[in-house]
C-alpha positions as CSV (number, residue, x, y, z in Angstrom):
1,M,9.8,-5.3,-25.1
2,E,8.4,-7.2,-22.1
3,S,10.8,-5.8,-19.4
4,I,13.4,-3.0,-19.5
5,L,15.0,-4.7,-16.5
6,D,15.5,-7.9,-18.5
7,E,17.0,-6.0,-21.4
8,C,19.5,-4.3,-19.0
9,V,20.5,-7.6,-17.4
10,A,20.9,-9.2,-20.8
11,S,23.1,-6.3,-21.8
12,G,25.4,-7.0,-18.9
13,L,24.8,-3.8,-16.9
14,P,25.9,-4.1,-13.3
15,Q,23.2,-5.0,-10.8
16,L,22.7,-3.8,-7.2
17,Y,19.9,-5.4,-5.2
18,L,17.9,-3.4,-2.6
19,K,17.6,-6.1,0.0
20,W,15.8,-4.6,3.0
21,H,12.0,-4.9,2.8
22,Y,9.9,-2.5,4.9
23,R,6.4,-2.3,3.5
24,S,4.9,-5.5,4.9
25,R,4.0,-5.4,8.6
26,H,3.7,-9.2,8.6
27,E,6.4,-11.4,7.1
28,S,3.9,-13.8,5.5
29,L,2.9,-11.0,3.1
30,I,6.3,-11.0,1.4
31,A,7.5,-14.6,2.1
32,F,5.9,-16.0,-1.1
33,S,7.5,-13.4,-3.4
34,N,10.8,-13.5,-1.6
35,Y,11.0,-17.2,-2.4
36,H,9.7,-17.2,-6.0
37,Y,11.0,-13.9,-7.3
38,Y,13.9,-12.7,-5.1
39,D,15.7,-16.0,-4.4
40,N,15.2,-15.4,-0.6
41,R,17.6,-12.5,-0.8
42,L,15.2,-10.0,0.7
43,I,15.9,-9.2,4.4
44,T,12.4,-9.3,5.9
45,F,11.4,-9.0,9.5
46,P,9.0,-11.3,11.5
47,S,5.9,-9.8,13.1
48,P,5.2,-10.0,16.8
49,Q,1.7,-11.0,15.8
50,E,2.4,-14.6,14.7
51,H,-1.3,-15.6,14.3
52,S,-3.8,-12.7,14.1
53,P,-7.0,-12.2,12.1
54,R,-5.8,-8.7,11.3
55,F,-2.4,-9.5,9.8
56,G,-0.9,-11.8,7.1
57,V,-2.6,-13.8,4.3
58,Q,-6.2,-14.9,4.9
59,W,-7.9,-17.5,2.8
60,R,-11.6,-17.2,1.9
61,Y,-12.7,-20.2,0.0
62,L,-16.1,-19.8,-1.8
63,P,-17.2,-23.2,-3.0
64,E,-20.4,-21.7,-4.5
65,A,-18.5,-19.2,-6.6
66,L,-18.6,-20.0,-10.3
67,Y,-16.7,-18.4,-13.2
68,D,-19.0,-17.2,-16.1
69,R,-16.6,-18.1,-18.8
70,A,-19.0,-18.1,-21.7
71,K,-20.6,-14.7,-21.2
72,S,-19.5,-12.0,-18.8
73,R,-16.1,-13.5,-17.8
74,T,-16.8,-12.6,-14.2
75,N,-17.4,-14.4,-10.9
76,R,-20.4,-12.8,-9.3
77,A,-20.4,-14.7,-6.0
78,E,-16.8,-13.6,-5.4
79,A,-17.6,-10.0,-6.3
80,E,-20.5,-10.0,-3.9
81,A,-18.4,-11.5,-1.1
82,V,-15.7,-8.9,-1.6
83,T,-18.3,-6.1,-1.6
84,A,-19.9,-7.4,1.6
85,E,-16.6,-7.6,3.3
86,I,-15.7,-4.0,2.4
87,V,-19.1,-2.8,3.7
88,R,-18.5,-4.8,6.9
89,R,-15.1,-3.4,7.5
90,L,-16.0,0.2,6.7
91,S,-19.0,-0.1,9.1
92,D,-16.7,-1.2,12.0
93,T,-15.3,1.5,14.2
94,E,-11.9,-0.2,14.4
95,E,-11.6,-1.8,10.9
96,C,-12.6,1.4,9.1
97,R,-9.2,2.9,10.2
98,R,-7.4,0.6,7.8
99,S,-7.3,1.5,4.1
100,I,-8.6,-1.0,1.6
101,G,-7.7,-1.9,-2.0
102,V,-9.2,-4.6,-4.3
103,V,-7.1,-6.3,-6.9
104,T,-8.7,-8.6,-9.5
105,L,-7.1,-10.9,-12.1
106,N,-9.0,-9.4,-15.0
107,M,-10.7,-6.2,-16.0
108,T,-14.3,-7.5,-16.2
109,Q,-14.2,-8.6,-12.6
110,Q,-12.9,-5.2,-11.6
111,L,-15.8,-3.5,-13.4
112,L,-18.3,-5.8,-11.7
113,I,-16.9,-5.0,-8.2
114,E,-16.9,-1.3,-9.0
115,D,-20.6,-1.5,-10.0
116,L,-21.5,-3.5,-6.8
117,L,-19.6,-1.0,-4.7
118,E,-21.5,1.9,-6.2
119,E,-24.7,0.3,-5.3
120,A,-23.4,-0.4,-1.8
121,R,-22.5,3.3,-1.4
122,R,-26.0,4.3,-2.3
123,N,-27.5,1.7,0.2
124,H,-24.9,2.5,2.9
125,P,-24.1,6.3,2.7
126,H,-21.9,6.1,5.7
127,I,-19.2,4.3,3.7
128,D,-19.1,6.9,0.9
129,P,-16.4,9.2,2.4
130,F,-13.9,6.3,2.3
131,F,-14.0,6.4,-1.5
132,S,-13.3,10.1,-1.7
133,N,-10.0,11.5,-3.1
134,E,-9.8,13.6,0.0
135,Q,-8.8,10.5,1.9
136,S,-5.0,9.9,2.0
137,E,-5.7,6.3,0.8
138,P,-9.2,6.0,-0.6
139,V,-10.7,2.6,-1.4
140,F,-9.6,1.5,-4.9
141,V,-10.5,-1.4,-7.3
142,K,-7.9,-2.3,-9.8
143,N,-6.7,-5.3,-11.8
144,L,-3.2,-6.7,-11.9
145,E,-2.4,-4.8,-15.1
146,N,-2.7,-1.4,-13.5
147,V,-2.1,-1.8,-9.7
148,Q,1.7,-1.2,-9.9
149,G,2.8,1.4,-7.4
150,D,-0.3,1.3,-5.2
151,Q,-0.5,0.0,-1.6
152,R,-3.1,-0.2,1.1
153,D,-3.3,-1.6,4.6
154,V,-5.6,-4.4,3.4
155,I,-5.7,-5.9,-0.1
156,M,-8.6,-8.1,-1.1
157,L,-7.6,-10.4,-4.0
158,S,-10.5,-11.6,-6.2
159,V,-9.2,-14.6,-8.2
160,C,-12.3,-14.7,-10.4
161,Y,-11.2,-17.7,-12.4
162,G,-12.5,-21.1,-11.5
163,P,-15.0,-23.9,-12.4
164,D,-17.9,-22.9,-14.6
165,Q,-21.5,-24.0,-14.1
166,Q,-20.7,-27.4,-15.7
167,G,-17.8,-27.9,-13.4
168,R,-15.2,-27.4,-16.2
169,L,-12.0,-25.6,-15.4
170,S,-10.2,-23.9,-18.2
171,M,-6.4,-23.3,-17.9
172,N,-6.8,-19.8,-19.3
173,F,-6.1,-17.3,-16.6
174,G,-5.9,-14.2,-18.7
175,P,-2.8,-12.1,-18.1
176,L,-1.2,-14.9,-16.1
177,N,-0.9,-17.1,-19.2
178,R,1.2,-14.5,-21.0
179,I,5.0,-14.1,-20.8
180,G,5.8,-12.2,-17.7
181,G,2.4,-13.1,-16.1
182,E,4.3,-14.2,-12.9
183,R,5.6,-10.6,-12.5
184,R,2.1,-9.2,-12.6
185,L,1.1,-11.7,-9.9
186,N,4.0,-10.7,-7.8
187,V,2.9,-7.0,-8.0
188,A,-0.7,-8.0,-7.1
189,V,0.2,-10.0,-4.0
190,T,2.7,-7.5,-2.5
191,R,0.4,-4.4,-2.4
192,A,-0.6,-4.9,1.2
193,K,1.0,-3.4,4.3
194,E,-0.9,-5.5,6.9
195,Q,-3.2,-8.1,5.3
196,V,-4.2,-9.9,2.1
197,V,-7.6,-11.5,1.9
198,V,-7.9,-14.0,-0.9
199,F,-11.4,-14.7,-2.2
200,S,-11.5,-17.7,-4.5
201,G,-13.8,-20.4,-5.7
202,L,-10.7,-22.2,-7.0
203,R,-8.3,-24.3,-4.9
204,A,-4.7,-25.1,-5.8
205,D,-5.3,-28.8,-6.3
206,Q,-7.8,-28.0,-9.1
207,I,-5.1,-26.4,-11.3
208,D,-3.6,-29.1,-13.6
209,L,-0.1,-28.0,-14.6
210,S,0.1,-30.7,-17.2
211,R,-2.3,-28.6,-19.3
212,T,-0.2,-25.4,-19.2
213,K,3.4,-24.3,-19.2
214,A,2.7,-20.7,-18.2
215,V,4.9,-19.7,-15.2
216,G,2.2,-17.3,-14.0
217,V,-0.3,-20.1,-13.7
218,M,2.2,-22.3,-11.9
219,H,2.8,-19.5,-9.4
220,L,-0.9,-18.9,-9.0
221,K,-1.3,-22.5,-8.0
222,T,1.5,-22.2,-5.4
223,Y,0.1,-18.9,-4.0
224,L,-3.4,-20.4,-3.6
225,D,-1.8,-23.3,-1.8
226,Y,0.2,-20.8,0.3
227,A,-2.9,-18.7,1.2
228,E,-4.8,-21.9,2.3
229,R,-2.1,-23.8,4.1
230,G,0.4,-21.1,5.2
231,P,4.2,-21.1,5.2
232,R,4.4,-24.9,5.1
233,A,3.4,-24.7,1.4
234,I,6.6,-22.8,0.7
235,A,8.6,-24.9,3.1
236,E,7.8,-28.0,1.1
237,A,9.3,-26.4,-1.9
238,T,12.3,-24.7,-0.4
239,S,15.4,-25.5,1.6
240,L,14.5,-23.0,4.3
241,N,14.3,-24.7,7.6
242,T,11.1,-23.5,9.3
243,A,12.0,-25.4,12.5
244,A,15.5,-24.0,12.7
245,D,17.6,-24.8,15.7
246,F,20.0,-22.6,17.6
247,D,22.7,-20.5,16.1
248,S,25.0,-21.2,19.0
249,S,25.3,-22.9,22.3
250,F,24.9,-19.5,23.9
251,E,21.4,-19.2,22.4
252,Q,20.6,-22.7,23.6
253,D,21.7,-21.8,27.1
254,V,19.4,-18.7,27.1
255,W,16.6,-20.9,25.8
256,N,17.2,-23.4,28.6
257,A,17.1,-20.7,31.3
258,L,13.8,-19.4,30.1
259,T,12.0,-22.7,29.6
260,E,13.1,-23.8,33.0
261,K,11.2,-20.9,34.4
262,G,8.1,-21.9,32.5
263,W,8.3,-19.5,29.5
264,N,7.2,-20.8,26.0
265,V,10.1,-19.8,23.8
266,K,10.5,-20.3,20.0
267,T,13.8,-20.3,18.2
268,Q,14.8,-18.6,14.9
269,V,11.5,-16.8,14.3
270,G,11.1,-15.7,10.7
271,C,11.4,-17.2,7.2
272,S,14.0,-15.1,5.4
273,G,17.8,-14.9,5.9
274,Y,17.2,-12.7,9.0
275,R,15.5,-14.2,12.0
276,I,14.9,-13.3,15.6
277,N,17.0,-15.6,17.7
278,L,14.5,-16.3,20.5
279,A,10.9,-15.1,20.9
280,V,8.9,-15.5,24.1
281,C,5.3,-16.3,23.5
282,H,2.7,-14.2,25.3
283,P,1.4,-16.3,28.3
284,Q,-2.2,-15.1,27.7
285,D,-2.3,-14.9,23.9
286,A,-0.4,-17.7,22.2
287,G,-0.7,-16.0,18.8
288,R,1.6,-13.1,19.9
289,Y,5.1,-12.7,21.1
290,L,5.8,-10.9,24.3
291,L,9.5,-10.3,23.8
292,G,12.1,-10.8,21.1
293,I,15.6,-11.7,22.3
294,E,18.7,-10.8,20.2
295,C,21.9,-12.7,20.8
296,D,25.2,-11.9,19.1
297,G,25.3,-15.3,17.4
298,A,25.8,-16.3,13.8
299,T,22.9,-14.1,12.5
300,Y,24.6,-11.1,14.1
301,H,28.0,-11.7,12.6
302,R,26.6,-12.4,9.1
303,L,25.5,-8.8,8.8
304,R,28.2,-6.8,7.1
305,V,28.3,-3.6,9.2
306,A,27.4,-2.4,12.7
307,R,24.8,-0.1,11.3
308,D,22.9,-3.1,9.8
309,R,23.5,-5.2,13.0
310,D,22.2,-2.7,15.5
311,R,20.5,0.6,14.8
312,L,18.6,-0.1,11.6
313,R,17.6,-3.6,12.4
314,E,16.3,-2.8,15.9
315,A,14.5,0.3,14.6
316,V,12.6,-1.8,12.0
317,L,11.7,-4.4,14.6
318,R,10.4,-1.9,17.1
319,N,8.4,-0.2,14.3
320,L,6.7,-3.5,13.7
321,G,5.7,-3.7,17.3
322,W,8.4,-5.9,18.8
323,N,9.7,-5.5,22.3
324,I,13.4,-6.3,21.9
325,H,15.9,-7.3,24.6
326,R,19.6,-7.9,23.6
327,I,22.0,-10.2,25.4
328,W,25.7,-10.1,24.7
329,S,27.5,-13.4,25.0
330,T,30.4,-11.9,26.9
331,D,28.0,-10.6,29.6
332,W,26.1,-13.9,29.7
333,W,29.3,-16.0,30.3
334,R,30.7,-13.5,32.9
335,S,27.5,-13.0,34.8
336,R,24.8,-15.5,33.8
337,K,22.7,-14.9,37.0
338,S,22.6,-11.2,36.5
339,E,21.7,-11.4,32.9
340,I,18.8,-13.8,33.7
341,E,17.5,-11.3,36.2
342,K,17.7,-8.5,33.6
343,L,15.8,-10.8,31.2
344,E,13.1,-11.6,33.7
345,S,12.7,-7.9,34.5
346,A,12.3,-7.2,30.7
347,L,9.6,-9.8,30.5
348,K,7.7,-8.5,33.5
349,K,8.0,-5.0,32.1
350,A,6.7,-6.0,28.7
351,L,3.8,-7.8,30.3
352,Q,2.9,-4.8,32.5
353,N,3.1,-2.5,29.5
354,D,1.0,-4.7,27.3
355,V,-2.3,-2.8,26.7
356,R,-4.0,-5.8,25.1
357,S,-5.7,-8.4,27.2
358,P,-7.5,-11.6,26.0
359,S,-10.8,-9.8,26.5
360,A,-9.7,-6.9,24.4
361,A,-8.3,-9.2,21.7
362,K,-11.4,-11.3,21.5
363,P,-13.6,-9.1,19.3
364,E,-11.0,-9.3,16.5
365,T,-11.8,-13.0,16.0
366,Q,-15.6,-12.5,16.1
367,K,-17.3,-12.5,12.7
368,S,-20.2,-10.3,11.9
369,E,-22.7,-11.3,9.3
370,E,-24.2,-7.8,9.1
371,P,-22.6,-4.4,9.1
372,K,-22.7,-2.8,12.6
373,I,-24.6,0.3,11.4
374,A,-25.4,1.5,14.9
375,A,-21.7,1.7,15.8
376,I,-20.8,4.0,12.8
377,P,-19.0,7.2,13.7
378,A,-19.8,10.4,12.0
379,A,-18.6,10.5,8.4
380,P,-14.9,11.0,8.8
381,A,-12.8,13.6,6.9
382,N,-10.0,11.0,6.9
383,H,-10.2,7.5,8.1
384,K,-6.6,7.5,9.4
385,N,-7.1,10.1,12.1
386,N,-7.0,7.8,15.1
387,L,-4.3,5.3,14.0
388,S,-1.4,4.2,16.2
389,Q,1.8,6.2,16.2
390,N,3.3,4.2,13.4
391,H,0.4,5.2,11.0
392,M,-0.6,8.5,12.5
393,E,-0.8,11.4,10.2
394,E,1.0,14.4,11.5
395,L,-1.2,17.4,12.3
396,V,-0.4,20.5,10.2
397,L,-0.7,23.7,12.2
398,P,-2.7,26.6,10.5
399,R,-0.5,28.9,8.6
400,T,0.5,32.1,10.3
401,L,2.7,33.4,7.5
402,P,1.5,36.1,5.0
403,T,0.7,35.3,1.4
404,L,3.9,34.0,-0.2
405,A,5.5,35.3,-3.4
406,G,4.0,33.6,-6.5
407,Q,0.9,32.4,-4.7
408,Q,-2.4,32.6,-6.6
409,T,-5.9,31.2,-6.2
410,Y,-6.7,28.0,-7.9
411,A,-9.9,28.4,-10.1
412,S,-11.8,25.2,-10.8
413,Y,-13.6,24.9,-14.1
414,S,-17.3,25.4,-13.8
415,A,-20.0,25.1,-16.4
416,E,-23.4,26.7,-16.0
417,T,-25.2,23.7,-17.6
418,M,-24.5,20.1,-18.5
419,W,-23.2,19.5,-22.0
420,G,-25.2,16.3,-22.6
421,N,-26.0,13.0,-21.1
422,A,-24.2,9.6,-20.9
423,N,-25.9,8.4,-24.1
424,D,-24.8,11.4,-26.0
425,F,-21.2,11.0,-24.8
426,Y,-20.5,8.0,-27.0
427,E,-22.1,9.4,-30.2
428,K,-19.9,10.4,-33.0
429,K,-21.7,13.8,-33.3
430,T,-20.4,14.7,-29.8
431,D,-16.7,14.4,-30.8
432,K,-16.3,18.1,-31.4
433,S,-18.0,19.1,-28.2
434,I,-15.9,16.7,-26.1
435,R,-12.7,18.0,-27.8
436,Q,-13.7,21.6,-27.0
437,A,-14.6,20.7,-23.4
438,L,-11.2,19.1,-22.9
439,L,-9.5,22.2,-24.2
440,D,-11.7,24.5,-22.1
441,V,-10.9,22.6,-18.9
442,V,-7.1,22.6,-19.7
443,N,-7.1,26.3,-20.4
444,A,-9.1,27.1,-17.2
445,E,-7.3,24.8,-14.8
446,G,-4.0,23.9,-16.5
447,P,-1.6,22.7,-15.5
448,L,-3.8,19.9,-14.1
449,A,-3.6,16.2,-13.4
450,Y,-4.7,14.0,-16.3
451,N,-7.2,12.0,-14.2
452,R,-8.7,15.3,-12.9
453,L,-9.2,16.4,-16.5
454,L,-10.9,13.2,-17.4
455,R,-13.3,13.4,-14.4
456,S,-14.1,17.1,-15.1
457,V,-15.0,16.5,-18.8
458,A,-16.9,13.2,-18.2
459,G,-18.9,15.0,-15.5
460,L,-20.2,17.4,-18.1
461,W,-22.1,14.5,-19.6
462,G,-23.2,13.1,-16.2
463,I,-20.6,10.4,-16.1
464,K,-19.2,9.9,-12.6
465,R,-17.0,6.8,-13.0
466,I,-14.0,6.8,-15.3
467,T,-14.0,3.3,-16.8
468,A,-11.5,2.1,-19.3
469,H,-14.1,2.7,-22.0
470,V,-14.6,6.3,-20.9
471,E,-10.9,7.0,-20.6
472,K,-10.2,5.5,-24.1
473,R,-12.9,7.8,-25.6
474,L,-11.6,10.9,-24.0
475,E,-8.0,10.1,-24.7
476,S,-8.8,9.7,-28.4
477,L,-10.2,13.2,-28.5
478,L,-7.4,15.1,-26.8
479,P,-6.2,18.0,-29.0
480,P,-2.5,17.1,-29.2
481,N,-1.5,20.3,-31.0
482,Q,-3.1,22.5,-28.3
483,I,-1.9,20.9,-25.1
484,V,1.4,19.5,-23.6
485,M,1.4,16.1,-21.7
486,D,4.0,16.1,-18.9
487,R,4.8,12.7,-17.5
488,T,6.3,12.8,-14.0
489,E,7.0,10.4,-11.2
490,N,3.7,11.5,-9.6
491,G,1.6,11.0,-12.7
492,I,0.6,12.7,-15.9
493,F,-0.1,16.4,-16.0
494,V,-1.7,18.4,-18.9
495,W,-0.5,21.9,-19.7
496,P,-2.0,24.6,-21.9
497,L,0.3,25.1,-24.9
498,K,0.9,28.7,-23.9
499,I,2.5,27.7,-20.6
500,K,5.9,26.2,-20.5
501,P,6.6,23.9,-17.5
502,A,10.3,25.0,-17.3
503,E,9.2,28.6,-17.0
504,Y,6.4,28.2,-14.5
505,E,7.0,30.3,-11.4
506,I,3.7,30.3,-9.5
507,F,1.7,28.0,-7.2
508,R,-2.0,27.9,-6.7
509,V,-4.0,27.4,-3.6
510,S,-7.7,26.4,-3.6
511,A,-10.2,28.7,-1.9
512,E,-11.4,27.3,1.5
513,D,-15.0,26.9,0.1
514,D,-13.9,25.2,-3.1
515,P,-15.6,21.8,-3.2
516,N,-13.3,20.6,-6.0
517,S,-9.9,21.3,-4.3
518,R,-7.0,19.3,-5.5
519,A,-5.5,16.2,-3.8
520,I,-1.7,16.3,-3.4
521,D,-1.1,13.9,-6.3
522,E,-3.2,16.3,-8.5
523,I,-0.7,19.2,-8.0
524,P,2.1,19.4,-10.5
525,P,5.6,19.0,-9.1
526,Q,6.5,22.4,-10.5
527,E,3.9,24.0,-8.3
528,I,5.0,22.1,-5.2
529,G,8.6,23.1,-6.0
530,N,7.6,26.8,-6.4
531,A,5.8,26.7,-3.0
532,I,8.9,25.2,-1.3
533,L,11.1,27.9,-2.8
534,A,8.8,30.6,-1.7
535,I,8.7,29.3,1.9
536,L,12.5,29.0,2.0
537,Q,13.0,32.5,0.6
538,Q,11.0,33.8,3.5
539,Q,12.2,31.4,6.2
540,I,15.8,31.1,4.9
541,S,16.3,27.5,6.3
542,L,14.0,24.8,7.7
543,P,14.3,21.2,8.9
544,K,13.0,18.9,6.2
545,S,10.1,17.7,8.3
546,D,9.0,21.4,9.0
547,L,9.4,22.3,5.4
548,I,7.1,19.4,4.4
549,R,4.5,20.5,6.9
550,E,4.7,24.1,5.7
551,T,4.4,23.1,2.1
552,A,1.3,21.0,2.8
553,C,-0.2,23.9,4.8
554,C,0.4,26.2,1.8
555,F,-1.9,24.1,-0.3
556,G,-4.6,24.0,2.4
557,F,-4.1,20.5,3.8
558,K,-4.8,20.0,7.4
559,R,-2.8,16.8,7.8
560,T,0.2,15.2,6.1
561,S,-0.3,11.5,5.1
562,E,2.6,9.2,4.3
563,N,1.8,9.6,0.6
564,M,1.8,13.4,0.9
565,Q,5.1,13.4,2.8
566,A,6.7,11.1,0.1
567,I,5.5,13.4,-2.8
568,I,6.8,16.6,-1.2
569,D,10.0,14.9,-0.1
570,G,10.5,13.8,-3.7
571,V,10.2,17.4,-4.9
572,I,12.7,18.6,-2.3
573,F,15.1,15.9,-3.5
574,S,14.7,17.1,-7.1
575,L,15.3,20.7,-6.1
576,C,18.5,19.7,-4.3
577,Q,19.6,17.7,-7.3
578,N,19.0,20.7,-9.6
579,K,20.8,23.1,-7.2
580,G,17.6,25.0,-6.3
581,C,18.1,24.0,-2.7
582,I,20.8,22.5,-0.5
583,E,20.6,20.2,2.5
584,E,22.9,20.9,5.4
585,E,22.8,18.9,8.6
586,G,19.2,18.1,8.1
587,N,18.1,21.6,7.2
588,I,17.0,22.7,3.7
589,R,17.9,26.2,2.5
590,C,17.3,27.9,-0.8
591,T,20.3,28.7,-3.1
592,M,18.4,30.8,-5.7
């Protein structure tokens, strides 16, 4: 079965589309997928940064990059360019605050980039902390087969495929040639919150669609064209009017009033069904909008309920960085002069409050050939510490509560000596030892995250990186009759056979000096739930935000990332669904 969703649709099950899109902080990140996969039904929101080197889709064409089709099936020049860009960004005091992910179109390119990054981490030790699981969003390298569910501020897409040393271009693009390849491409290009950087030695016009009927390849050609030429590549293939006119004579009158006073004003900013009626360009930075103006025209009346029209829509726009000023048509026709004065006042206020000047923005466009090693801050505990309010992690205050009911100390597995070396690991004679090591770690730490189990056991043979080959070897030696695999929304957790998940009543906290403390996604939901119930039994009732902070603090975390909040919030939701808790007027209380 290629898709459960397709099976459900074919069976005639009712459909309900989730139309509002929040992840992308620049509309160009979702415009391609909105057109190709969602029939332009997604309601997306334009960014106040129309042209910025920090946002949107960026094209990096590498004419010297060749695909080694005959041997390694990699593109080394692309991989080296991606690695160099990651080192540059992590060495920059501003750029290092943004999380990074790499997505490749095949596994061999993924492994090559991982190897180059390991070498870069040895040569540039200051970037090593950004790869640690202690980060809320560490650097990852994945391929389009396994990147589902991940997101980062910046995604670097390595196309890999392209002309070989003889200049020949095969129409074999790996997973994209298969049925459903276009869905994998959709996932890959929508993982970014702020920016996608496309590294490619292949241009769209080199892909000959007469030689293939694969939808995934057709969409790759369009995406490469989109990355290089921008929204006009989609506009040429869609009925969307990118130079849309006014919704009403009211909007045109507002536009006339502003342009007469010398302001540069654009109409219908955006490329989905929702657009900002009028946007005033920043007088000192043409790539940014100073003020968005909402008029109660056709766009306003198309939205079904007042909640969509007003509170939610404006909240999303302000979160993206827009300054919003609303004008009601009735007020405009009754007192045009007064409304113009209010509008001018809003523009002046927005200009005064603007913290960015051309001199401050200039460094963003400068390119650095070498990492700025001298400007590196001390190795950070978390690279998100100094983000803007929209991305800031909330500080968790130290716990003042006594030890809670059910709280125990988490004991990491430790071995006095190594069990072997990397060469031994793949020998048939080592099967029994690996199987025993797997069982020992599960019995010592279980329940534990599946990926933590793999790291712990591989480490006993000196293996630090869990490649697909390592994972396959360990998975084949798991003792199925002596462990229980529990698949949850947060990942796979491995339990000793003697412990039943449904009867588990404790939660474990790592000691402060434990170097192998668990990340939030390595803690079973049952433990998180037990900690939540213990807190509520002591506190009786708490606002959800306070309960999330207290729970994070229970497990020794100093800050709550977006991912951590989402995981804990999901457990709270499950407890409420299962009648362990109840939510009343924003407060959560225990019912057990």
